[in-house]
N, C-alpha and C positions, 0 to 999 in steps of 0.2 A: 226593798221586800224583805221579810224577814227570812234566815234562814229555818226558822221554824215553823215556817208555814206549812200546813198540813197538806195532804193530796186532795182533800175535799176543797180548801181554800183555792189551792191551785188549780183545780180544774174549772171552779168560778173564776180565777183569772182569765184562763184559756179562753172562755165564752165571753167573757167582756172584750176580749182583742178580737174574737169573730164577729160579735155585734159592732163593735168600733170599724171595724172592716167593711162591712155590709151599710153601715150608714155613710161611709166615706167614698166607696169606689162605686162605679156605674157601668162595671162589666158586663153586666147581663148573667152574673152567674149563680149558680146554687148554693145552698149553704154549705155543701159538702166542697164546693171550690173555696169558700172565703175560709172554711177549716184547712185545707190543704195549704193557703198561702201563710197562715198564721204559724202552723207548725214549722213548715220548711224555713220560717224566719229563723224559728228557735235552733232548726238543725244547722243553719249556716252559722249560727255561732257556735254551735258544738263542734262543727268542722266534719260532718257527716255527708255534707251536699255543699258542691259548688257551682255557683250560677245555674239554679232550677230556672227552670221557665215553666210557669203554670201554662198548662193548655189541656183545659177541659174537654173530654170527648167520651161520649158514649153511645155504643152501637151493640147490636145483637151480638152478646155473647165476648163484647170487647170493651174494656176499660181504660183510660188513662187519665190522670188528673195532674200529672206534671213529669218533667223530663230532664235529664242532664245528658249530655253527648261530649266526651274528651275531644279534644282538638284534633287528634290521630285518628278518631273516631274506634279505636280499640274496645272504650269502655261506654258502656250505655247504661245509665241508671232509669228506671221507670217507676213512676210513683202512682200507687192505688189507695185512694180512703174509703175505709169504712167509717162511716158517720152518721150517729145516731143523737140528734137532738133531745137533750134532756137535763134537767137541773141537777140530777144526779149521777154518778158514774155506773155505767152498765158495762155486767159482763158481754165479751162478745166471743162468739165460740168458733170453733175449729173450723167449721162447715163454711161460715162466713170467711174467715180469712185464705181458706182453700178455694173459695169460690170466686174471690178478687184477684187471686194471685194467677188461678187458671184464666181468668179475663185477659188479665197482662200478659200471659204468655200467648195466648191467640194473638193480641193484639202485635206482639212482636212478631211473628209466624207472618203474619199477613203485611207488616209494615216491610219486612223484606222482599214482599213479594210485589202486588199492586196496589196495595191500600192509598197511594197518594192521588189515584186515580179518582178517589172520590172527595177530593178536597179542592177551594180554591187555590189559586196560584199565592196569593198574597196572606195565608194564613199561617197560624204558626203549627196547625194539626198537619198542614202539607209541607212544611219545614221539616216536622220530624218525621214524617212517612218517606219524604224523598231521601233524606241523609241516610234513612237504615236502608232503602232501597238501593241507594245507589255506592252504598259502601258497605253493603253486608258481607264482602269478603275480607274486610280489615278488620271487624267486629272480632274481639278476641273473648271479652267478657259482658256479661248483662246481669246486672242486680236488679232485682224487684222487690222494692220497699212497700211494706203496707203499712198505712198511716191509720191509726184510729184513737176515738176519743174515747174508747173504752179500755178494760181492762182483759187482757188474754193471758190464758195459762200458758207456761211454757212448751214452746213446739218445737221439735225438734224436723227442721226443714233441712233436708238433703239437697245438694246439688244436682244438676241436671246437666246432660251433655246433650247439645241439640247442633248434629251437622258440625263438631268440632270446636263449638263455641260453649263456653262455661256459663251456666244460669244459673245463680246463687238468690237467696232471699234472705230478708230480713223484716223484722217486725218492731213498729214504734207505736208502743201504747202509752196511755196515759203515765202508768207506774214508772216504766223506763224513763220518761222525758221527765217525770217529775223527780226521782232519784238523781240524774243529770243534773237537774236545775239546784236542787238543795245541795249538792256537793261543794256549791260556791265557785265551780270552775265554768259553768255552763257548757260544757264538754264532757264527754264521756273517759273516764280514766283509762289510760292504756296499759295493761297488764301483759308483760309477755314473760311466760314458762319456759326458759331455753330448753331444758331437760325435757318437757313434754311435748313443746312444739318443732324443736329442732334436733332433738336428742344429745344435745352438748350443754356444757357449762362453759364459762369464759374464766380462765385463770387471769388474776390480777393480784395489786399490791394496795393492800389496806393500810389507811391512815386516818388515825384520828385524833387531831390536835385541838379540837374545838368543841364545847358541848350543845353545839347550834347544827353542827353537821359533820359528815364522814366524806371521806373523800377514796375512789378506787380507782387505780390507775390499769387499765388494761388494752390489749391489742386485738382488734376483732378482724375477720375477714371481709373483704369487700362482696363476697357472696352473701354472708349474713347479714349484712347492713341493707343491701340491697333487696333482701328479700322481706326484710322489717318493712321496710320502706313501701314495699309493693301490697303488704298486708294493711298497712296503717296509713299512709300517705301523707299529705299535708297535716293531718293531726298530730303526727309527730312533733311539728313544727311551732304550735299554737303559741308557745311562749318564746319564739325565735322572731325579732322585730323584723327580719326582712324575709319570713318564709313565702311571702306573699309574690315577692319579685320572680320575674321568670329566669330561668336559667341560661343567662347570656353574659356577654361581657369578656374581657381578655383574660381575667380569671377562669373562669369557668372552662374557657377554649383551653387553656394551659391545663387545665383537671382532664380534658377531654384528651388531649394530646398525648397526655403521660398514661393514660388507661390504656390506649390504643398502643402505642411505640414503646413504653416503657414502663409496664404496669408491676415488674418487681421493684421499680423506684418510687413506685407511690408513698410508701411510708417513709421515705427518706426526703421527698420533696413536700409533702401536704403537712399542714398545722395538726389535723386532726379533726376531732368533734368534742364539744364541751355538751355534757346531759345532766339533766337534774333529775330527781326521782324522789318521790316521796318514802319508798320502802324499797328494800333490797333483801333478798334473801341468798345466803352465804353458805357454801357447803366447803368442807377440809378434808384433804387428803390424809393419809396415814402421819404424814409430816407435819400437818396443819396448816400446810398451803392452802388460800383461801381462791375460790370459785364463784363467779356469778352464778347463780341457777335463777332467779326470776327477779323483775324489776316492775316495780308497780308507780303507775304514773310517770311513764318516760318522756322526757323531752329534751330535745335536740336544740339548746340556746345557743349555740354557737357550731359552724359547720353544716348548716342546712343545704348551703350551696353545694358543699362537697357530697353531701349524701344523696340530693337530688340528681348531681352530676354522675355519680357512679351508677344510680338506678337508670338513668336515660341511656346511659353506655350500654348498660347489660340490656337493654332493650332494644336499641338501636342497631340493627343489623349490619348496617353500612360501618359502624366502627369496630364491632366484633370484638370486644374487649374482653379478655382472660381474667376474668375477676379470682378466679382461684391464686394468680399470684399478687392479688393488691391485698393491701393489709392496712388498718387505720387505727392510729391510737385513740382512746378514748380517755375522757376525764370525766368521771361520774359523781357529781355531788348528791347526796343525800341530806337532803333537809330532817332534821329530826322531829322538828314541832311544825306541823301542818299552819298554824298563824303565820310562822315566818316565812312562808313560800312566796308570798304577795311583796316581801318586804329585799330579801334576799336574791332571789330568784331573778328580778329584773336587773339587779347591780351586777350579777354574773354575766347575763346577756349584754348588758350595754359595754362593761368592760373588755369582754372577750371580742364583742364586735367592734373593734377600735378603728377598722377600716373607714367607716363612715360615720362612727360616732352617734349613732340612733339610739335612743334610750327608749326602754321599754313603755316609758309612760306616754311616750307619743302618740302609743296606739291607746292609749286609756282613756275612759270618759272622766276620770279624774284628774285630768291635767288642767291647769289654769284657765285656759281657753273655754272650755266646756263649761267649768264650774261658773264662769262668770256669764256666759250666755244661759245659765239655768237661772241664776240669781236675777240676770237683767226680765228672764220672762216672768218670773214671780211677781214684779215689782212694778211692769211696764204695760200701760192699759192702752188699747188702740182706742182712736178718738170715737164717740158715739155718732153714729151715722143715722140720720133721719129720725131720731126719737128713739132707735133701739139699744137696748144695753150695750155697751162697749165689751170688746172682747179683749180677754187676757189670754193669748197663745201660750200654751202649756210645752216648756222644751223637757222632753225624758230623758235626761242625762244617762240613766239606768235604767233598765228593763225594769217595769214593774210599779215605776213611780206614779203613772198616771190611773193604772189600775188601783193602787193604794187611796189615792184621793177620791177616785169615783166610789169606792164601797163605802165611803163615809154619809154619802148621800141617802137617804132611808126610803125615798120612794121613788117609781119608776119616772115621775114628773120630774124630780127634782134632778135626778140622774142626767134624764134628756136635756136638761137645763142647762146643766154641768158641761155638756158635751157641746151644747151651743156657744156657750159663753168662754170655754177653755179647747179651742181648736189645738189637736195634739200635735206635735212634729218631732221625730227623733233624729239622733246623731246621722244615721244615716239618709234621712230626708235632709237634712241640713246639708251634707256633702252633694247631696244630687242638687240641690239648689245653687250651690255657689259654683260648683264646677260645669253646670250647663249654662251658668250666666258667664262664666269664665272660658266660656267657648271649647271645652274638654269633652264634647259627647260622647267622644271613642271613649273616654275612661268610664264615664258613667254606663256605659253599654256593657262595660264587664261584669256587672253587679253590683250589688250594694255594699259587699264588706270590702271588696276590692276595691271600690271606687272611694269608700271612707277612709281607708287606710292609704290610698293615693293622696287623698284631699289632706291627710294631716302631715304628709312628708312636705307636702306643697306649704302648709302653714308652718311648717316648722322653719322654712324658708324665710319665714317674715320675722324671726327673731323670737323675742318675747311679748309677742302680740297680745294684748288682751282688749277685748271687743270694749265699746263704749255705746252709748244710747243712741247714737247717730248711726254706728253700725249694725246694732240690734234690729233698729226699725227699718233700714234696707234690708237686713236680711228676712223680716216677715214680709217686705214687699216683692221679694223675690220669691218667698213661699208663695205668697197671692196669685203671681204670675205665673207658677209652675203648675199651680191646682187649677187656676183656670183655663191652662192650656190643654191639661187633662182632658177637662170636660169637653171643650170644643173640640179636641181630636175625637174622643170617643163619639161626639154629635154625629161626625162625618163617616162613620161606619167603614172604616177602611179595613177592616178585617182582621186584623191582626200587627203586631209590632207597635203597639200604642207607646210603650217606654221608650222604644228607641227614637219614634217619630215625636215624639214630646220633648226629649232633652236635644233633638239635632234641631228642631223648630226655634226653642229658646236661644240656644248658640248664634243660628244665624240670624236670629231677630237682635240677639247684643252684637253681631259683628256688622250687620247693615245699617244700626242706628249708631255704632261707634260707642255702645253702652250710653248713649244718651237720653234713655228713656226715662221719665220722670218718676224714679222709685220712692222719692217723697209725698207724690201726689197720691200714689196707689198706698202708700201707707196710711195717709190724712182720709182717703176714701176708702180705705180697705176693699176696693175693687179696681178692676180694670176698665178701661174707658171703651167705648163702641169702636173707636178707630182703632185702638188697638187689638182688640178682638178681631175685627176684620181682616189685618195683615197677619195676625198669628192662623186664621183659616188658611188664609191664602198660600204663607209661607209652606203650612204642614202639607198642601196637597204636591208641590214638587219635591218636597221631603221624601214623601211617602214614595212617590214615582222612581227617585234616586236610589232609597237604602232597599228597595224590594226589588230593584233590579240589578243586583251586584256585575260585575265584568266575569265574563267567562261561567256565568251560573253558578258561583260560589255559594255557599251558605250565608243566609241573609243575617242571621245574629254573629257570625263570623267576620262577615264585611261590615257590620255597625262599629266592630272594636279597633279597625284599622284608622290610622291618620289619613290615610287616602280618602276613606270615605267621607272624613269630615272635608279635606280639600276641595274634593267633588262637589261637595253641597254648597261650601263656602264659595265656590267658584261661579255658582249661577248667577245669573243677571235678573235681578229683580229689583224694583223701585217701589220703596213705601209709597203709600198714599201723601197726598197732602196734608190730608186732617191729621195724618200721624205726625207729619214732620214739623207741624205747626205746634205739636205739644211736646215736641223734644227740647231739652236742657238749650238755652240758650248759651253758647260759647261766644258773647262778646269781646272782643279783644280789650284786654285790660290797657290803662295808658304806659306808654312805652316810658321809661325812667333814663333818662339821656342827661347825662355830665356836662354841666358847663366848664368844666378844665380843659385848659389846654395842653396840659400835661402828656404826654405823648407814653403812649402804654407801652409796657415792657414784653415785648414778644418772645413768644417761647419758641416759636417755630425756629430759630436758628440752632436751639439746643437739642431738636428733636433728631430721632432718625428718619430714615425717608417713609417708613410705614406709618410711623408717629405723625409726620407731617400730612400725609394723604388725608388721615383720619381727623386732624384738628380743621385740615380746610373744608372737609365736608360739613363738619359742624358749622364753619364760619359762614358756608354757602345756605344754610338753612336760615331764613330771615328770622328776626328777632320775636316779630309776632308770632310767629309759630311757635316759638318756645315758650314763649308767654301761655299761647291758646292750650299747649301742651301740658303746661304745669296745671293751670287751670281745669282742663278735662282730667287729670289724674285724680285731683283734690275732688271733683264733683262728682266722680265714677267711683271713687274711694280703690283706685289700682295704685299699685307702688307704693312704697314707705316713705315716710317724712323726708328723708333725708335725699332719696333720690328727685322728689319733687323738687327740692329747695336747690341741687344740683342744676336742675333743666332751668328753673326760673334763672339761677345766676348766671347760666350760659347765656341766656336771652340779654339778660342784664349787660353784660361784657359786650355782647354784639352790637346792642344798641349804641352802646359808649364807643364803638369802633375798638374795641381792644380783643385781644385773642386771647381765649381760655386755653388751660393746661391741657397736656395730652390726657391726664385722669380726668379732669373735667370733661373734656371733649367725649371721651370714652365711654363714661358712666352716661353720660345725656344721650348719646345714641344709641346705648344698649336699650335706654328706654323709649326711645324714639322708634327703633325698630320694631320692639315688641308692642308698641301701643298702634302702629301701622297694622301689624298684624290682628291686633283686636278689633280694627275697624275706625280707628281714630283719623277724623279728615279736619282740615281747617275750614 
């Protein structure tokens, strides 16, 4: 979509997306709720919200459209929408904004008291209300965000204090979202005025050796860095390839220990942070020495873990870190030409983040994997079913591509026909389909953006994997399976947590069938079978019971993000129906290849260590037919890389011939074997 898009055209695009959401979803929502879902999807990309839960509720003097609660319950965000369906952008009055905010404030008051008693226990609204009720003493900040498809004049919304809780306000109207979108960053630019906000400037060393960028070296206090992170949060790390990772691991424990035990040594022990910016304002003292006064578009591209660790240590009363003694070195690179940002900044990030060698392109929709999926989606047509028009699934690699195509259809009938013929799926949809099938429902439950990023990391492990037509057809089959599961779960009227039930149901189905569901058949028929539907419904019932009854009365959404939740679901005893069993891919044993040679095999056992001998022995104890079946299963289900499948088959051949695999062969084969068992492989 062009950056020269006018606000009128942008508004039209938003309306298109609302209509598409209305066409494809069956939540029983109102237009206001579809609008909320579309806008929050934008705001997730902006970094303004993390893992929002759409939760429509309207009562007398109360309103809730969506919410987000931090894991420690200290921060609560409440979203209220003011939506007016119209073909052109309308003005929204201060009165309308104030009324929506008042309804949200009243909702918060009641939620911390007894509002939960008004809801069924297995609903999203109940979880919101009971969470605020049970953790009202933990809440430190509440942010109320008004969303509107209109235009709002500048409003000075002053913070409130309610029983020690800070209540702040924000408004996202069409103009603010539009300006954010056309900036090309799909995130609001962070601008920090150190003199105005913190009453300081940062002394620095200035260096200009290139016509493309300038570098400033400085030392900033831990208190300042923590304060900046408190204000802007993960938005500071939008260009940091590991910004989504939790603050865990030995490195971060080391940071924590230093902050707690030797804060004055932090500068010596830590590598500091690398920052990029679009613009910097420098002041000079009477001797001409420079200081940083203002930074525009500040992004921490290396040192995100350092920054988050300092902030967490600052907030954690158990650590009790004295940040007045903590100082951090900062390298600030200012890119002179905005057009160079997307070229230079990823390289700074990639080269600075050497410990994991993760490149910024890994999280970009521009990498070869996504470009190939896009290419295949444009040229691959699904088979025609019962005389109907064949479908061409449309992969939206970058936001706005689908709306651009749709805008070329000149009549309502043609637009409807286009939607029916070209079902849309996005990169976050793709990640949901793949990770659900790959039995990672706890990652899918973390939210669209986090799940996509983790899917990308998993994809990186496959090396330079480029999808082919077979992979693409299987992907579409998974999309059909996922969407059919959504509809079937919706029909059961469980009350809430549909997204979690769907991903866990598909993950369990994948596990219990050993991923032998005939995806090729789903692709050819563009539909699931009655036998498959029957099992989806049955599985969804016990999945619903398990995830909505977390141990110890824990938060359901947080429970769904834990591997323990998946292990509990996975261990449930359920037998698929005979009808479905007959439809699964047949893993008949291929012929064993047995050598007629009488030459004795060269045993590697005598040359191996005790640990290696045990591993080789374990591999030999698995029958050749099992290794053959595993090799075929891996190919049929598109699991593992080609070289891994080859090793598995080779180990089967060696054992069939009475020979002994090497330690490396046995080790790699058993890695595949154990992972396959975890995914449901059975002989």
